[in-house]
N, C-alpha and C positions, 0 to 999 in steps of 0.2 A: 504493499499498500504506499509503500515510502513517494513512489514517483506520482500517485493521483495526491498526496497530499501536499505534496511542494510545486505541483506543476502550475507553472505560468507560460504566459502565451511565447515570451521573449525566449525559452527554451527551443523554442522549434525553430528559432531564424539562427542558434548560436552555431558553429559549425561543430563543436562538440559541448555538452553540459552534463556535469556527472552532478547526481542527486546525490546528498548527504545521506550515506548509511546508517541502516537501524544497528542496535547495540547487536555485536555477535556475540554469540556462546561456544564456547568449546567444550562438545557434548561428548558422553560417553554412553554411546548407545551397544550395548551386546545381544547377539542373535539377531533373527529373520522377522519379517512381520508376521504374524500369524496370516493363515485362509482370510479372506474378503475384506480386510482391514486398506487401506489406502496408503500409498506410500508415501514415506516422510520425503521432508523437502532436501535439497543437498548439504550435507554438514558445510560448513562456512561461512564466511562473510558475504552476502549480497550486495552486490554493486550496480547498480543501473546507471546508465546513462544514455542520452540521444545522441544521435550523428544527423547532420544536415542533409546528410549526401553518400551515399554507399562507395567508400575510399576507394582506390585502385593502391590493391594490397602489394602490389608488385613494384609500387612507387611509394606508398606510406603507410607505413608501421603504426598499428595502434598500439599503444602500451600504456600500460597502468603499472603504475611501482607504489609497494607499501612498505613506507619508510616509518620505521620504531620513533620512541622518543629523542635518540639520541642522535636521530639525524641521516640514520643510515639504513639503506634502501637492505628490507631482508628478501624480498621478494619481488620480480619482475613477470609481468604477466603482458603475452604479445600476439597478435592477429597472426595468422600465416595464411601466407598467399596459396599455399597447397591442400588447406585445408578448406578456405575461401570462409568467405562473410559469414557463415552459419558457427563455426569455432566449435570448440567443442573437446575432446578426448579427457583426459584425467590426468591426476599428478603433473610428472615434468611436461608431458606430453599434451599438457591443456593449451587449446588457443583460443584466442579473444573473440566473443563475436563480434561484426562489425555490419551490419545493417543497416540502411537509414532506416530514421525512426529510433525507436526504444527498442534497447537493448541489456540481456542480465548476462554480468561474471560472477564468477562464485570464484574469493579465493578460500583453499582450504586449510588455510594457517600456515602450510609447510613454508618454510623457507627457501632461498633456491637451492636446485639444485647442485652437485658438484662437476664441476665442467668436465674433467678428464673424462673421455670414453678408450676403453682398450679392446677395442675390434671384438676377438674372442674370448676376453676373461674381464668380466665387468661385477663385481662386487655389490648384492644389492640392488640388481640395477630394474627397471622396470620393461616396459615393449619397447621403448626408443631407446635403449640401453645408456639411461643415465641414472644416476643416484637421485632418488625424491630426499629433497630437504627435510630437515628436521620439523617439529610443529615448534610453533611459536611461543613464547610466553604470551600470558595477558597482558595487556597494559592498553596505553593509548598511543595511536597510530595514527598516520595520517596517509589519505589514498592521494596519487595524484593521476589523474590522466593526460597523456599525452597523444598528440595526433595533429605532424607536422608543424607549425608555429604556435597550434593554441596547447595553452597548459593550464588544466584546472586543478584543485584540491580540495578536499572534504579531510574533515576530523571524521575516524574511528572509533571506537571504545571494544576492546575484545575483554571479554569474561570467560574466567574457566565456568566448568558447568556448576550453576546456582542449586541445585541439585546435592551439592556434595561436599563435605567440608572438605579444606586443605589449608595446608602452612603455607601461605607465603615466602617465609625464609626457605622451605624446603624446594620449590618452583623456582627459588633464584639457584639454590646450588645445585638444580636439575638441568635447568638451561646452562652454567658454568660446564659441567659433564657433558652434554650431550654436544655442545659447540667445541669443546675440546677433542670430542671423540670424532666426529666430523673434518677436525681439522687435522687429527692423526691419519685420516683414510685419506685424504687428500693427498698429502705428504708422500702416503706409500704406492700410491698410483704415479705422482710424480715420478716418486724415486724408480716405479715398475718402470714407466715409460722412457725413462731416461737408460735403464738398462738395455730395456730392447732396440733400444737404435745404437748405442754402445756394441752391443751382440749382430749387428746388421753392419755397424763401418767394419765388426774384425772378419766376417763374410765377405767383403767387397775387398778387404787390405786380402786375406787369405786367397780368395781367388786370382785375385792380380798376379801374386809373387807365386804362384802354384807352378 
């Protein structure tokens, strides 16, 4: 309902408009829905925006950045020329919809995936052979939508599951450990890539002097 409550005629004329998102809860949902019940909405922060025109995704990439309280970009979501204006997918393979008019995107609370791709050997990767990022912490964020020269920002509040009790100090420590673990994994992959390059160079030298 956020777009309806915030709608203004000027929004339709803007090249891109980002609506203020509702507070998003990091929910813990176990099991499947019983037969006969409707499907739950996607887990994540619902981000609504309008585009005055359907962009040429070969020329212009629609971008949404999730910025934390320290000003660091924790997740970058982008449109995809391959997927088209309908967007879709999940995890690190998610692409933003970029249709003319109203669009809805979902940030699944995950940080950016690790950048390295190791061909036939990828740790904990998804279908796009990238490692999904860790779950971001509750807190205050900024959603930044960018298309060409247009940039629009809105605040976003992320809460931990309000049905659960939690210790804020434990969450801070958990985030520290998770970030440290991902940094170690990233370093391991970077080292492995380096070792593979050295091995290939050794093969080439061996073939030259053989």
